[in-house]
C-alpha positions as CSV (number, residue, x, y, z in Angstrom):
1,X,-18.0,25.9,-14.8
2,X,-15.4,23.6,-16.5
3,X,-15.1,25.9,-19.5
4,X,-14.8,29.0,-17.3
5,X,-12.1,27.2,-15.3
6,X,-10.3,26.3,-18.5
7,X,-10.4,29.9,-19.7
8,X,-8.7,31.0,-16.5
9,X,-6.2,28.2,-16.7
10,X,-5.2,29.1,-20.2
11,X,-4.8,32.8,-19.5
12,X,-2.8,32.2,-16.4
13,X,-0.7,29.7,-18.3
14,X,0.3,32.3,-20.8
15,X,-1.4,30.6,-23.8
16,X,-1.7,33.5,-26.3
17,X,-4.3,33.3,-29.0
18,X,-3.7,34.3,-32.6
19,X,-6.7,36.2,-34.0
20,X,-6.0,34.6,-37.4
21,X,-6.0,31.0,-36.3
22,X,-9.7,30.4,-36.4
23,X,-12.5,30.9,-39.0
24,X,-15.1,32.4,-36.8
25,X,-16.8,35.3,-38.6
26,X,-20.1,35.8,-36.8
27,X,-20.6,37.7,-33.5
28,X,-19.3,35.5,-30.7
29,X,-21.4,34.5,-27.8
30,X,-19.8,33.8,-24.4
31,X,-19.7,30.0,-25.0
32,X,-18.3,30.5,-28.5
33,X,-15.6,32.6,-27.0
34,X,-14.7,29.8,-24.7
35,X,-14.7,27.3,-27.5
36,X,-12.6,29.8,-29.5
37,X,-9.9,29.6,-26.8
38,X,-10.0,25.8,-26.6
39,X,-9.8,25.4,-30.4
40,X,-7.0,28.0,-30.7
41,X,-5.1,26.2,-28.0
42,X,-5.1,23.0,-29.9
43,X,-4.1,24.6,-33.2
44,X,-1.5,26.8,-31.5
45,X,0.1,24.0,-29.5
46,X,-0.1,21.3,-32.1
47,X,0.0,22.7,-35.7
48,X,2.1,25.8,-35.0
49,X,4.7,24.0,-32.8
50,X,5.1,21.2,-35.4
51,X,4.7,23.0,-38.7
52,X,8.4,22.8,-39.5
53,X,8.6,19.1,-38.7
54,X,5.7,18.0,-41.0
55,X,5.8,17.6,-44.7
56,X,2.9,19.2,-46.7
57,X,0.7,16.0,-46.8
58,X,1.1,15.4,-43.1
59,X,0.3,19.0,-42.4
60,X,-2.9,18.9,-44.4
61,X,-3.9,15.6,-42.8
62,X,-3.4,16.9,-39.3
63,X,-5.1,20.1,-40.1
64,X,-8.2,18.2,-41.3
65,X,-8.2,16.2,-38.0
66,X,-7.9,19.3,-35.9
67,X,-10.7,21.0,-37.8
68,X,-12.9,17.9,-37.4
69,X,-12.1,17.8,-33.7
70,X,-13.1,21.4,-33.4
71,X,-16.4,20.8,-35.2
72,X,-17.2,17.9,-32.9
73,X,-16.4,19.9,-29.8
74,X,-18.4,22.9,-30.9
75,X,-21.5,20.8,-31.8
76,X,-21.2,18.8,-28.6
77,X,-21.2,21.8,-26.2
78,X,-23.3,24.3,-28.1
79,X,-26.0,21.8,-29.1
80,X,-25.5,19.4,-26.3
81,X,-25.3,16.5,-28.8
82,X,-24.5,13.1,-27.2
83,X,-20.8,12.2,-26.9
84,X,-20.8,9.5,-29.6
85,X,-21.1,12.2,-32.3
86,X,-17.4,12.9,-32.2
87,X,-14.4,10.6,-32.8
88,X,-12.2,10.6,-29.8
89,X,-9.4,8.6,-31.5
90,X,-8.2,11.5,-33.6
91,X,-8.4,13.8,-30.6
92,X,-6.3,11.6,-28.4
93,X,-3.8,10.8,-31.1
94,X,-3.4,14.5,-31.8
95,X,-3.1,15.4,-28.1
96,X,-0.3,12.8,-27.5
97,X,1.8,14.8,-30.0
98,X,1.4,18.2,-28.4
99,X,4.6,19.8,-27.1
100,X,5.4,19.0,-23.5
101,X,5.4,22.7,-22.5
102,X,1.7,22.9,-23.4
103,X,0.7,19.4,-22.4
104,X,-0.4,20.2,-18.9
105,X,-2.9,22.8,-20.2
106,X,-4.4,20.4,-22.7
107,X,-4.6,17.6,-20.0
108,X,-7.7,19.1,-18.4
109,X,-9.5,19.4,-21.8
110,X,-8.6,15.8,-22.7
111,X,-9.8,14.6,-19.3
112,X,-13.1,16.3,-19.8
113,X,-13.9,14.7,-23.1
114,X,-12.7,11.3,-22.1
115,X,-15.1,11.4,-19.2
116,X,-17.9,12.1,-21.6
117,X,-17.0,8.8,-23.3
118,X,-16.7,6.8,-20.1
119,X,-19.4,4.3,-20.9
120,X,-18.4,3.9,-24.6
121,X,-15.4,1.6,-24.6
122,X,-16.3,-0.8,-27.4
123,X,-16.8,1.3,-30.6
124,X,-15.0,0.2,-33.7
125,X,-13.4,3.5,-34.3
126,X,-11.6,3.4,-30.9
127,X,-9.3,0.6,-32.0
128,X,-6.5,3.0,-33.0
129,X,-6.2,4.0,-29.4
130,X,-6.3,0.4,-28.3
131,X,-3.3,-0.4,-30.4
132,X,-1.3,1.0,-27.4
133,X,-2.2,-2.2,-25.6
134,X,-0.2,-4.2,-28.2
135,X,2.8,-6.1,-26.8
136,X,6.2,-5.1,-28.2
137,X,9.0,-7.5,-28.9
138,X,10.6,-6.8,-25.6
139,X,7.4,-8.1,-23.9
140,X,6.1,-4.7,-22.7
141,X,3.2,-2.6,-23.9
142,X,3.6,0.0,-26.6
143,X,2.3,2.7,-24.3
144,X,5.2,2.1,-21.9
145,X,7.7,3.6,-24.3
146,X,5.6,6.7,-24.7
147,X,5.3,7.0,-20.9
148,X,9.0,6.3,-20.1
149,X,10.1,8.9,-22.6
150,X,8.7,11.6,-20.4
151,X,8.1,13.9,-23.4
152,X,4.6,14.6,-22.0
153,X,2.4,13.9,-19.0
154,X,-0.1,11.2,-20.0
155,X,-3.7,11.7,-19.0
156,X,-4.8,9.5,-16.1
157,X,-8.3,8.9,-17.4
158,X,-6.9,7.9,-20.8
159,X,-4.9,5.2,-19.0
160,X,-8.0,4.1,-17.1
161,X,-9.9,4.2,-20.4
162,X,-7.3,1.8,-21.9
163,X,-7.5,-0.3,-18.8
164,X,-11.3,-0.8,-19.1
165,X,-11.1,-1.3,-22.9
166,X,-8.6,-4.1,-22.5
167,X,-11.3,-6.2,-20.9
168,X,-14.3,-5.6,-23.1
169,X,-13.2,-4.3,-26.5
170,X,-13.3,-7.0,-29.2
171,X,-10.3,-5.7,-31.1
172,X,-7.5,-5.6,-28.5
173,X,-7.7,-7.5,-25.2
174,X,-5.2,-8.2,-22.5
175,X,-3.2,-11.3,-23.5
176,X,-2.5,-12.4,-19.9
177,X,-3.0,-11.6,-16.3
178,X,0.0,-9.2,-16.0
179,X,-1.0,-6.9,-18.9
180,X,-3.8,-5.2,-17.1
181,X,-1.6,-4.8,-14.0
182,X,0.9,-2.8,-16.1
183,X,-1.7,-0.2,-16.8
184,X,-2.4,0.1,-13.1
185,X,1.4,0.5,-12.6
186,X,1.4,3.3,-15.2
187,X,-1.4,5.1,-13.5
188,X,0.4,5.0,-10.2
189,X,3.8,6.0,-11.6
190,X,2.9,8.6,-14.3
191,X,-0.6,9.8,-13.5
192,X,-1.4,13.2,-11.9
193,X,-5.1,12.8,-11.1
194,X,-5.4,12.1,-7.4
195,X,-9.0,11.0,-7.5
196,X,-8.2,8.2,-10.0
197,X,-5.1,7.3,-8.0
198,X,-7.2,7.1,-4.8
199,X,-9.6,4.8,-6.6
200,X,-6.8,2.6,-7.8
201,X,-5.3,2.4,-4.2
202,X,-8.6,1.4,-2.8
203,X,-9.0,-1.4,-5.3
204,X,-5.4,-2.6,-4.7
205,X,-6.3,-2.9,-1.0
206,X,-9.6,-4.6,-1.5
207,X,-8.1,-7.4,-3.6
208,X,-4.8,-7.7,-1.8
209,X,-6.0,-10.3,0.7
210,X,-7.4,-12.8,-1.9
211,X,-4.9,-12.2,-4.7
212,X,-1.7,-11.5,-2.8
213,X,0.4,-13.8,-5.0
214,X,-0.6,-11.8,-8.1
215,X,0.9,-8.5,-7.0
216,X,4.5,-9.1,-7.7
217,X,4.5,-7.1,-11.0
218,X,3.0,-4.1,-9.2
219,X,5.3,-3.9,-6.2
220,X,7.9,-1.6,-7.8
221,X,5.2,0.9,-8.8
222,X,3.4,0.6,-5.4
223,X,6.6,1.5,-3.5
224,X,7.6,4.3,-5.8
225,X,4.1,5.7,-5.4
226,X,4.5,5.5,-1.6
227,X,7.8,7.5,-1.9
228,X,6.2,10.1,-4.1
229,X,3.1,10.5,-1.9
230,X,4.6,10.2,1.6
231,X,2.9,13.5,2.5
232,X,-0.6,12.2,1.8
233,X,-1.8,10.2,4.8
234,X,-4.8,8.6,3.1
235,X,-2.7,7.2,0.2
236,X,0.0,6.0,2.6
237,X,-2.5,4.1,4.7
238,X,-4.0,2.4,1.6
239,X,-0.6,1.4,0.3
240,X,0.8,0.3,3.6
241,X,-2.3,-1.8,4.3
242,X,-1.9,-3.4,0.9
243,X,1.8,-4.2,1.6
244,X,0.8,-5.7,4.9
245,X,-1.6,-8.1,3.1
246,X,0.6,-9.1,0.2
247,X,3.8,-9.6,2.3
248,X,2.2,-12.3,4.5
249,X,4.0,-15.5,3.6
250,X,5.3,-14.1,0.3
251,X,9.1,-14.3,0.2
252,X,9.4,-13.0,-3.4
253,X,7.7,-9.7,-2.5
254,X,9.8,-9.4,0.6
255,X,13.0,-9.7,-1.5
256,X,11.6,-7.0,-3.8
257,X,11.0,-4.7,-0.9
258,X,14.6,-5.0,0.3
259,X,15.9,-4.1,-3.2
260,X,13.5,-1.1,-3.2
261,X,15.0,0.1,0.2
262,X,11.6,-0.2,2.0
263,X,13.4,0.4,5.4
264,X,14.4,3.9,4.4
265,X,10.8,5.0,3.7
266,X,9.7,3.1,6.8
267,X,12.2,5.2,8.9
268,X,10.8,8.4,7.4
269,X,7.3,7.4,8.5
270,X,8.5,6.3,11.9
271,X,10.1,9.7,12.5
272,X,7.1,11.6,11.3
273,X,5.2,10.8,14.6
274,X,2.0,10.2,12.6
275,X,0.9,7.3,14.8
276,X,-1.7,5.9,12.3
277,X,1.0,5.5,9.7
278,X,3.6,4.4,12.4
279,X,1.2,1.6,13.4
280,X,0.8,0.5,9.7
281,X,4.6,0.4,9.3
282,X,5.0,-1.7,12.5
283,X,2.3,-4.1,11.3
284,X,4.1,-4.4,8.0
285,X,7.3,-5.3,9.8
286,X,5.6,-8.0,11.8
287,X,5.4,-9.8,8.4
288,X,8.9,-8.8,7.3
289,X,10.8,-9.7,10.5
290,X,9.9,-13.4,10.2
291,X,13.1,-14.0,8.1
292,X,16.6,-13.4,9.3
293,X,17.6,-11.4,6.2
294,X,14.8,-9.0,6.8
295,X,15.8,-8.6,10.4
296,X,19.3,-7.8,9.2
297,X,18.0,-5.1,6.9
298,X,15.8,-3.7,9.6
299,X,18.6,-3.5,12.1
300,X,21.4,-2.4,9.7
301,X,19.2,0.6,8.6
302,X,18.4,1.7,12.2
303,X,14.7,0.9,12.0
304,X,14.8,-1.6,14.9
305,X,16.4,1.0,17.2
306,X,13.6,3.5,16.3
307,X,11.0,0.8,17.2
308,X,12.6,0.4,20.6
309,X,12.7,4.1,21.1
310,X,9.0,4.3,20.4
311,X,8.3,1.5,22.8
312,X,10.1,3.2,25.7
313,X,8.4,6.5,24.8
314,X,4.8,5.2,24.7
315,X,4.5,2.2,26.9
316,X,3.0,4.1,29.9
317,X,0.4,6.0,27.7
318,X,-3.0,4.4,28.0
319,X,-4.4,5.3,24.5
320,X,-5.7,2.6,22.3
321,X,-3.5,3.2,19.2
322,X,-0.3,3.7,21.3
323,X,-1.1,0.6,23.3
324,X,-1.5,-1.4,20.0
325,X,1.8,0.1,18.7
326,X,3.7,-1.1,21.8
327,X,2.1,-4.6,21.7
328,X,3.1,-5.0,18.0
329,X,6.6,-3.7,18.6
330,X,6.9,-6.4,21.3
331,X,5.8,-9.0,18.7
332,X,8.6,-7.7,16.3
333,X,11.1,-8.0,19.1
334,X,9.9,-11.5,19.8
335,X,10.6,-12.5,16.2
336,X,14.0,-10.8,16.2
337,X,14.8,-12.9,19.3
338,X,14.8,-16.0,17.1
339,X,18.4,-15.0,16.3
340,X,20.8,-15.3,19.2
341,X,23.1,-12.5,18.0
342,X,20.3,-10.0,18.4
343,X,19.1,-11.4,21.7
344,X,22.5,-10.8,23.2
345,X,22.5,-7.2,21.9
346,X,19.0,-6.6,23.4
347,X,19.7,-8.0,26.8
348,X,23.0,-6.1,27.1
349,X,21.8,-2.7,25.9
350,X,18.1,-2.5,26.8
351,X,18.0,-3.1,30.5
352,X,14.4,-2.6,31.6
353,X,12.9,-4.1,28.5
354,X,11.3,-6.9,30.4
355,X,9.9,-4.5,33.0
356,X,8.3,-2.4,30.3
357,X,6.7,-5.5,28.8
358,X,5.4,-6.6,32.2
359,X,3.9,-3.2,32.7
360,X,2.3,-3.3,29.3
361,X,0.8,-6.7,29.9
362,X,-0.6,-5.8,33.4
363,X,-2.2,-2.6,32.1
364,X,-3.7,-4.1,28.9
365,X,-7.4,-5.2,28.8
366,X,-7.8,-8.7,27.6
367,X,-11.1,-7.9,25.9
368,X,-9.9,-5.1,23.7
369,X,-6.3,-6.1,22.8
370,X,-4.5,-9.1,21.4
371,X,-2.3,-10.2,24.3
372,X,-1.1,-13.3,22.5
373,X,1.6,-11.2,20.9
374,X,2.9,-10.2,24.4
375,X,2.9,-13.8,25.6
376,X,4.9,-14.7,22.5
377,X,7.4,-12.0,23.4
378,X,7.7,-13.4,26.9
379,X,8.3,-16.9,25.6
380,X,11.0,-15.7,23.2
381,X,12.9,-13.6,25.7
382,X,12.6,-16.2,28.5
383,X,14.8,-18.6,26.5
384,X,17.9,-16.5,27.2
385,X,17.9,-15.6,30.9
386,X,16.8,-17.5,34.0
387,X,16.2,-14.2,35.9
388,X,13.7,-13.2,33.2
389,X,12.0,-16.6,33.6
390,X,11.5,-15.9,37.3
391,X,10.1,-12.4,36.6
392,X,7.6,-13.8,34.2
393,X,6.6,-16.6,36.5
394,X,6.0,-14.2,39.5
395,X,4.4,-11.3,37.7
396,X,2.7,-12.6,34.6
397,X,1.6,-16.2,35.2
398,X,-0.9,-15.4,38.1
399,X,-2.7,-12.8,35.9
400,X,-2.6,-15.2,32.9
401,X,-4.3,-18.0,34.9
402,X,-7.1,-15.6,36.0
403,X,-7.6,-14.5,32.4
404,X,-7.9,-18.1,31.1
405,X,-10.5,-19.0,33.8
406,X,-12.5,-15.9,32.6
407,X,-11.9,-16.1,28.9
408,X,-11.4,-19.6,27.5
409,X,-9.8,-18.7,24.2
410,X,-8.1,-21.6,22.5
411,X,-5.3,-19.7,20.8
412,X,-4.5,-17.7,23.9
413,X,-4.4,-20.8,26.0
414,X,-2.1,-22.5,23.6
415,X,0.3,-19.6,23.6
416,X,0.3,-19.6,27.5
417,X,1.0,-23.3,27.6
418,X,4.1,-22.7,25.3
419,X,5.2,-20.0,27.8
420,X,4.7,-22.3,30.8
421,X,6.7,-25.0,29.0
422,X,9.6,-22.6,28.7
423,X,9.6,-21.2,32.3
424,X,9.1,-24.6,33.9
425,X,12.6,-25.7,32.7
426,X,13.8,-23.8,35.8
427,X,13.2,-25.8,38.9
428,X,12.6,-22.9,41.3
429,X,9.8,-21.7,39.0
430,X,8.1,-25.1,39.4
431,X,7.8,-24.6,43.1
432,X,6.3,-21.1,42.5
433,X,3.9,-22.6,40.0
434,X,2.7,-25.2,42.5
435,X,1.9,-22.4,45.0
436,X,-0.3,-20.9,42.2
437,X,-2.2,-24.2,42.0
438,X,-0.8,-24.9,38.6
439,X,-1.9,-28.5,38.6
440,X,-5.5,-27.5,39.1
441,X,-5.1,-25.1,36.2
442,X,-3.7,-27.9,34.1
443,X,-6.7,-30.1,35.1
444,X,-9.0,-27.3,33.9
445,X,-7.2,-27.2,30.5
446,X,-7.5,-31.0,30.1
447,X,-11.2,-30.7,30.9
448,X,-11.8,-28.5,27.8
449,X,-11.3,-31.7,25.7
450,X,-9.4,-29.9,23.0
451,X,-6.8,-32.4,21.7
452,X,-3.8,-30.2,21.0
453,X,-4.3,-28.3,24.3
454,X,-4.7,-31.6,26.2
455,X,-1.4,-33.0,24.8
456,X,0.4,-29.8,25.7
457,X,-1.0,-29.7,29.2
458,X,0.0,-33.4,29.8
459,X,3.6,-32.5,28.6
460,X,3.8,-29.6,31.0
461,X,2.3,-31.5,33.9
462,X,5.0,-34.3,33.5
463,X,7.8,-31.7,33.3
464,X,6.7,-30.0,36.5
465,X,6.3,-33.2,38.4
466,X,9.7,-34.4,37.2
467,X,11.4,-31.2,38.3
468,X,9.6,-31.3,41.7
469,X,10.8,-34.9,42.3
470,X,14.4,-33.7,41.7
471,X,13.9,-30.7,44.1
472,X,12.5,-32.9,46.9
């Protein structure tokens, strides 16, 4: 099937065959005809296009290599002889010199024969190919110059072949941890085989949690790959998930993302209305919005406004992914509220934001969603307005108390205590809290015998009693 496919490809590609370019004399079988086309393609695209650039000795040497390649290919396919009977080094070195106009056609053939050698990385005669792993004086690999020249499209599997060989071949090995990552970058940036790229993306995601600090050299290629494949949902989800993992508490990568204009591609995804991807972008910006300079970038490029628009568009829709999107946007807003200049902008221009957040909290099931993020938002926004403190006290705290009695989750309780500490600054709220039996609730928290919760509960209890003494 592969050979038939290649025959069609060559014919459609306008690769014309010279009848005098081969030495077949006997009657040709169907397979021999297919081999004839493959062999003629190699000779036509390599020897004939370079005949005027080679001296006589080079010409004879390259002709011998091509004839030897053809002999290997013919024996391999007609006789089904194992792959180790032909020398792939000559074949690859010849293919790399083929004219760029014919390179795409030959790419499929080269891919095929490299796959036949997939398990044979360590043979001595492969070391000529592995010289491409050598480090040049500028600190980069030799193969990078070939790739960046863009004179031809490199074969993805050949890159993968080098990648594997760098580990286990005794002649040329990766000198340091970054060298093998460069090959991965080359596959993402220069490759065309989507299956190989998908495999690379999966592996990037799998290792991104445990090795997040080793991805710095890959970030540029990862983001470029994201730009180039923005129309492929599965790739985008893999890459965005990887970025989520590696940006957590990694300032160096965050700085790289700003330089690569990550907010522009994020805006593109947000406007696409593909909510799976939108959700990944929002999760990424939960990590990125922890620093002021990232908030500046997000706001200056209009991304924050788009987040707010999504929140107001989706908050009333009771679908899981849209509910999660709204909750995570509230978390981003909470982090932006760390900076007073943006808090003033929000309170002046987005009237109704607190009502939307209250509605989301009241309609969100504690069992299926992470409500800590909403509590965090309430704590952050309550710092700036006493009316908001009162709204939270009246509409959120009664529900929160019931939830804690039903679900004693330490992290959730701690976040609620932080919220109570904020709203109990306002004396009128302390009276409202007493009517909710807040002291009994605090007694329940202390009875859990968890030290940090106990200390926080004591602090709030003292504050409420002090404010009540002043009121009375």
